[in-house]
N, C-alpha and C positions, 0 to 999 in steps of 0.2 A: 472648862477642863484645865486650862493652862494657869489660871490664877493670876493672869497679867492684866491689870486694869489701872486706869488713871488714879483711882482712889488710893492706890498703894505706891504711887510715884512713878509708874511705868509710862514712858512716852512712846506713842505710836508714830511711825513714819513709813512712807511708801518708798520702796527701793525699786527703781526701774532696771531691769536686766537688759543687756545688749541685745539688739535685734538678731534673730536667727539668720535672716538673709534680707535682701532688699524689699521683699514683699511681705515678710512675716515679722511683725514686731515682737520684741522680747516681753516676757511676762513682767508683771508688777507684784512684788512681794510686800506683804504687810509685816513690818519689823517692829519689835518692842525693845526698848533699851532702858537701863537704869544703872546708875553707878552706886557702888557700895564702898564705904571707907576701909573695909577690911573683910577678910574671908569669914570671920566670926559674924559680922553684921549680915553678910549674904546668907550664911547658914540659918540665921534666925528666921529668915523668910523662905528660902528655897529648900532647906533640908527638913523643915518641920512637916509633921503629918497634917495634910490639908486635902482639899478637894481637887488640887491641881494634878495634871497628868504625870508630871515628873517631880521627883525629890532629888535634889542635887546637893551634895556636901563638898565644899571647897576647902583645900588645904594650902597654906602658904608658909614657907619657912625660909629664913635667911641665915646662912652659916658663913662665918669668917674663918678662913684657913690660911692665914698669912699671905701667901702670894696671890691667892684667889678668894673672891667672895662668891658663894654659890646661892642661887635662888631656886627653890623647888616649888612648883605649883601643880595642883591636881584638881580635877573635878570628878566626883564619883556619882554616877547615875545609879540610884537604888532600884532594885528589881521592881518592874511594873506590877508583877503578880503579887497580890497579898492574900491569896487563897489559903485557908487554914490547913488544908491537908498537906502534909510534908511531901516534898518532891524527892527526898533523899533515896527512897527505894526505887526510883525510876531513872535517875541520872547518876552515872558513875563518874569518878575522877577523870577517867579517860574522855568522857563526853565533855566535861568542863574544859579540859585541855584542848580538845578539838574546837570548841567554841572560841576559846581565847586566841587560837592561831588562824581563825578565819580572816581572810583579807577584807579590804574595804568593800562596801556595797558596789556592785557592778564590775568588780575585778574578776577575771576568770579563775576557776578552780579546776582541779583535776577531776576526771571521771570518778575516781575512787572517793574523793572528798564529796563530790556531788551526790553520790549514792549514800554516803554516810550521813550527809545533811538531810536527805530525804527520810532516811530511817529515823534520825533523831527528831525531826519534826513530827513524824508519826507517833513516836514515843511520847513526846511532850504534849501534843494536842489530842491525838486520838485515844491514847491509853491513859496517861496521867490526867489529861484534861477532863476526860469523861469521869474518871474516878473522883477527882477533886470536885467537879460539879455535883456529882451524886452526894458526896459528903456534905456539901453546903446545903443541898435540899433536905437531906436527912436531918441535919441539925435544925433546920427551920421547922420541920415536922415535930421534932422532940420539943423545941421551944414552944411551939403552938400548943401542944398537949399540956405542958407545964402551965402556960398562961391561962388555959381554960380549966385548970384544976383537975385534969384527968388523973386517975389513980396511977401510981408508979407501976402497978402490975401490968397495966395496958401499955406503958412505955416499954416494959420488958418484953411484952408480946411483939411489939414492932421491932425491937432489937433482935429478937430471936429469928426474925424473918429477913434481917438485913442482907445477909449473904445471898439468899435466893432472889431477893428483889433486885440486887445489883446484877446478878447473873442474867436476869431477864433484860435489864437495861443494856448490859454489855453485848448481848446477842443482837439487839436492835440497833446498837450504836447511837442511841438517842434517848433523851429524857425530857418529857413534857413537864411544863411548869407545875401542873397539878396531878402528875402521875401518882405521887405518893398519897395524895388524898383519896384517890380511887382505891389504892391498895388498903389504906386504913379503913375505908368504908367496907371493903370486902372482908376485913378481919373483925368487923363488928365493933370497932373502937368507938365508944359512945361520944361522938362529937356532934355539935350543931353544924352540919356540913354547909348549910347555906351561909352561915356566918363565917365558918372556917375558910371558905373559898375567898371571901373578901379579905380576911386577915392574912391569908397565905399570899394573896396577890400583892398586898402592901409589903410583906417581908421580902418577896422576890424582887421588888423594885430596889431594895437596899442591896441585894445580891447583884443586880444588874450594874450598879455603880461600881462594884468591885471588879466586874468582868470587863467593863468599858475600857479601862486603860490597856488591857491586854489586846483587845480588838483594835482600838485606835493605834496603839503603839506598834502592832505587828504590821499594819498596813502603810505606815508612813516611811519616808526617807529622811535621813538625818545628815546634817553637816555641823560639826563643832569646831570652832577656831579659837586658838589661844595664841596671843602675841606676846612673846617674851622680850624683855628689854636688852638682853645680852646674848652672846653667841650660845647656841644650844649644844650641850654635851651629851644629853641623854633624854630620850623620849620614846613613847610607843605610838606616835602619830602615824597615820597612814601615808601622809605626804608632807613635805616641807617646802617653804619658799623663803629662804633666809631664816629670819626669826619668827616667821608666821607658820604655825603648825596647824594641820588640817586633819580631821578625822571624819570618815564617812562610814560609821559602823552599821552592819546589818542589825536589824532589831533583835535578833535572837541573842545578841551579846548582853542585853539587859532586860529581857523579858522575865527571866526566872532567876537571875543572879545579878549581883552588883557589878558594875563595869567602871573601871577607873582609867581616866585619860590623864597622863602626867607629862611633865616636861621639867628639865633642869638646865639652867644656864649659868654661866660663870663670867666674871669680869676680873681682869688682871689688876691687882693692887700695885700701881706704879710706885707709890710711896714706899710700899714694903720692899719692892725690888731695889729702890734707891737706898733705903735704910740698910738693907742687907749688904749692898755693895760697900757702903760706908763702914759698916761693922767689920766686914772681911778685910777691907783695906787697912783699917785701924789695927786689926789683929796682926796682919802681916807686918805693919810698921813696927809694932811693939816687939814682935818676934825678931825682926832684923836688928832692931836697936839693941835688944838684949844680947843677941849673938855677937 
């Protein structure tokens, strides 16, 4: 799911964590590392659509502003969810603003924010999630009918019952993988149902691959670290240790929306300061000489 293997140049190493106490040893982490010559080169592998859990787009810019040179770097985690049903009718701009201001994983939040987070999770998973899952299954059913050459009139029949079918699913808060086949059979849609069950099961496997990133991503804990070469002047990091910037985002930040981690650092151009001093001194000299 991560797309990190030796054939792509990734090197695996074991990292031993400090012991918890005298009797409990620290965990051993499996780490993968790979160097890229540029952000563009990293994006070719990490930002492309593939079977990995994450898609990450990196940005790097260097700007000269006379006295200072600025470096800007960012990593954008693209939303893990790629369900086709739009989420816009379920999440408001205020919800997105709330997600953006959530603190790092494990940090305390107020009772009001905790309640709002509970409501938002219910909206995303119980309400939107159920509808999006139903739409995926409904699309599979329509695709199956088209593949089997079922007349469009029968497709219209299924479409005409779509709302009532979902109302039943919404009441039960669940959808069985072959629930729609049972409904289609009850509507007398002329399918070879023995064959249809096998084909439908294959199609659902593809759907499971789309759902897996959401499930895995929601259950995991994250730490993202960026080391900047110069003093940091702007960042949205959760914590800093000098030029070492650390993020521990809760998974909700990038389950259904893109999440950007950024940092900007600057270095004083001593030659520019010296040159400016020389120019100012020379200007004063000319002024006094002329006077």
